[in-house]
C-alpha positions in Angstrom: -75.7 -5.6 17.2 -73.5 -3.2 19.1 -71.9 -4.2 22.3 -73.4 -2.9 25.6 -71.1 -1.0 27.9 -71.0 -4.0 30.2 -70.0 -6.3 27.3 -67.3 -3.8 26.2 -66.0 -3.6 29.8 -65.7 -7.4 30.0 -63.9 -7.6 26.6 -61.4 -4.9 27.6 -60.9 -6.4 31.1 -60.2 -9.8 29.6 -57.7 -8.2 27.1 -55.9 -6.5 30.1 -55.7 -9.8 31.9 -54.4 -11.8 28.9 -52.0 -8.9 28.2 -53.2 -8.3 24.7 -54.0 -4.7 25.8 -51.6 -2.8 28.0 -52.8 -1.9 31.5 -52.6 1.8 30.7 -54.4 1.7 27.4 -57.0 -0.7 28.9 -57.7 1.6 31.9 -58.2 4.5 29.5 -60.7 2.5 27.5 -62.5 1.3 30.7 -62.9 4.6 32.6 -65.8 6.0 30.5 -67.5 2.6 30.5 -67.3 2.4 34.3 -68.7 5.9 34.5 -71.6 5.1 32.3 -72.2 1.9 34.3 -72.3 4.0 37.5 -69.5 2.0 39.3 -66.5 4.3 38.7 -66.5 5.4 42.4 -66.9 1.9 43.8 -64.2 -0.5 44.9 -62.3 -2.0 43.2 -63.1 -0.1 40.1 -61.9 3.2 41.5 -58.4 1.8 41.0 -58.9 2.1 37.2 -60.1 5.7 37.5 -57.1 6.5 39.8 -54.6 5.0 37.2 -56.1 7.2 34.5 -56.0 10.2 36.7 -52.4 9.6 37.7 -51.3 9.1 34.1 -53.4 11.7 32.3 -50.3 13.8 31.6 -48.5 10.9 29.9 -48.9 9.7 26.2 -50.8 6.5 26.6 -53.0 6.0 23.6 -51.3 5.3 20.2 -52.8 8.4 18.6 -51.5 10.6 21.4 -48.0 9.3 21.0 -47.6 10.2 17.3 -46.4 13.8 17.8 -44.1 13.3 20.8 -40.3 13.7 20.5 -38.7 10.2 20.6 -36.4 11.1 23.5 -39.2 12.6 25.6 -41.4 9.7 24.8 -38.7 7.3 26.0 -38.6 9.2 29.3 -42.4 9.1 29.7 -42.3 5.3 28.9 -39.8 4.8 31.6 -42.1 6.7 34.0 -44.9 4.4 33.1 -42.7 1.3 33.5 -41.8 2.4 37.0 -45.5 3.0 37.9 -46.8 -0.3 36.5 -45.6 -2.6 39.3 -47.3 -0.4 41.9 -50.7 -0.7 40.3 -50.8 -3.8 38.2 -52.1 -6.2 40.9 -54.9 -3.8 41.8 -55.9 -3.3 38.2 -56.0 -7.0 37.6 -58.3 -7.4 40.7 -60.5 -4.7 39.3 -60.6 -6.4 35.9 -61.6 -9.7 37.4 -64.4 -7.9 39.3 -65.6 -6.3 36.1 -65.8 -9.7 34.4 -67.7 -11.2 37.4 -70.1 -8.3 37.9 -70.8 -7.4 34.2 -71.2 -11.1 33.2 -73.9 -11.5 35.8 -76.1 -8.9 34.3 
């Protein structure tokens, strides 16, 4: 049986919290699920949408990184590393909220 959007969101949120998925990859994976669940404009989930919006010009997903020049990729990775401390706590809060709200359904 296929996972529901809520189940997928909980799984991804847990993987961000346990750091088995990077914050940026996880946010990219969550944004469509949050939209389908109808909560992408609600606090604290809007944080995840904001992270994706702020990083949509950067190579986040592994398949997107394949064709980038290694030097340019290193510069983009440095940009992500500088951004992470500013958003990590809010993303973690959103992940905990996803787990709580989606597990209740």
